[in-house]
C-alpha positions, -999 to 999 in steps of 0.1 A, spaced: 502 -155 124 514 -141 90 526 -106 99 529 -80 125 538 -43 122 538 -9 139 515 15 121 521 52 125 500 79 107 486 53 83 521 40 73 541 10 83 568 22 107 582 -12 115 576 -48 103 582 -71 133 597 -106 134 570 -131 146 568 -164 164 562 -193 140 536 -215 157 531 -240 184 561 -263 181 582 -276 210 596 -241 216 563 -224 213 574 -210 179 597 -185 195 632 -198 189 651 -169 174 631 -142 193 637 -116 203 654 -107 171 671 -75 160 654 -51 136 675 -40 106 665 -3 112 653 3 148 629 31 154 613 46 185 576 39 192 556 71 197 523 79 214 495 69 190 515 42 172 496 9 169 508 -27 167 488 -46 140 490 -83 137 473 -108 113 464 -139 134 451 -166 111 431 -198 116 450 -230 112 436 -235 77 440 -200 64 463 -200 34 475 -164 37 512 -160 30 532 -128 36 566 -112 31 579 -85 53 607 -63 39 631 -36 51 647 -11 26 680 7 27 662 40 34 648 25 67 613 20 52 594 -12 60 565 -28 42 544 -60 42 530 -79 12 505 -107 15 483 -131 -6 455 -154 4 459 -184 -19 427 -196 -35 441 -221 -61 472 -234 -78 497 -216 -99 516 -183 -95 506 -161 -66 515 -124 -65 519 -108 -31 505 -73 -28 507 -44 -3 486 -49 28 480 -11 28 468 -5 -7 467 -37 -27 494 -26 -51 523 -48 -62 559 -44 -49 570 -25 -80 545 3 -76 549 4 -38 587 3 -35 599 16 -69 635 27 -68 642 13 -33 666 -14 -23 654 -43 -1 681 -51 24 663 -76 47 632 -98 44 614 -128 56 584 -149 44 556 -168 62 538 -196 45 504 -196 63 487 -230 58 504 -236 25 533 -258 36 521 -289 17 512 -270 -14 543 -248 -19 563 -255 -50 587 -225 -47 602 -199 -24 592 -163 -29 609 -147 -59 614 -110 -67 610 -109 -104 623 -82 -128 601 -69 -157 611 -98 -178 601 -124 -152 636 -132 -143 643 -138 -105 666 -113 -90 662 -125 -54 644 -152 -34 635 -158 2 624 -191 17 592 -195 38 591 -200 75 563 -225 81 531 -210 94 528 -236 121 565 -242 124 588 -244 154 609 -213 148 603 -176 144 603 -156 112 631 -132 114 648 -108 89 675 -122 66 699 -100 46 695 -95 8 703 -68 -17 675 -64 -43 667 -33 -63 629 -28 -69 618 -14 -103 583 -3 -113 576 -36 -131 590 -58 -103 567 -85 -89 568 -106 -57 556 -141 -65 555 -178 -53 539 -209 -67 515 -235 -53 502 -268 -67 468 -267 -51 
């Protein structure tokens, strides 16, 4: 599984921590985990998850912002080199989607890329300089993917990237 979220009126209301796989603990160590900005679930809200095949190379980053907004970015890897994660709602990069916001919490899930990863996920500024990074939780790992604190300002030209070698 690469991500899970609560959708409300076409927007992401909550990004949810997820179990990491089928290890000795069933991938659930660390769950249940607290949300940075809890919200009430209302009638009509939907829980959406991306369950992937064991060979699917989709990676994802879930973020929470200081204004209480959540978002999820993903990328299905098709080759080597730099990979840019984009919004699961509209395919835009993080700069367009979250311009002017501050990311306060995030986590990343690697999908079936564990052997090919050559970097964590970097939040880059407009000059390509990393201003934040988050390590991946293995897609088939033993522990859950839960939110970790950070403090990163997103600008229009910010990009969310990672690298693979295959």
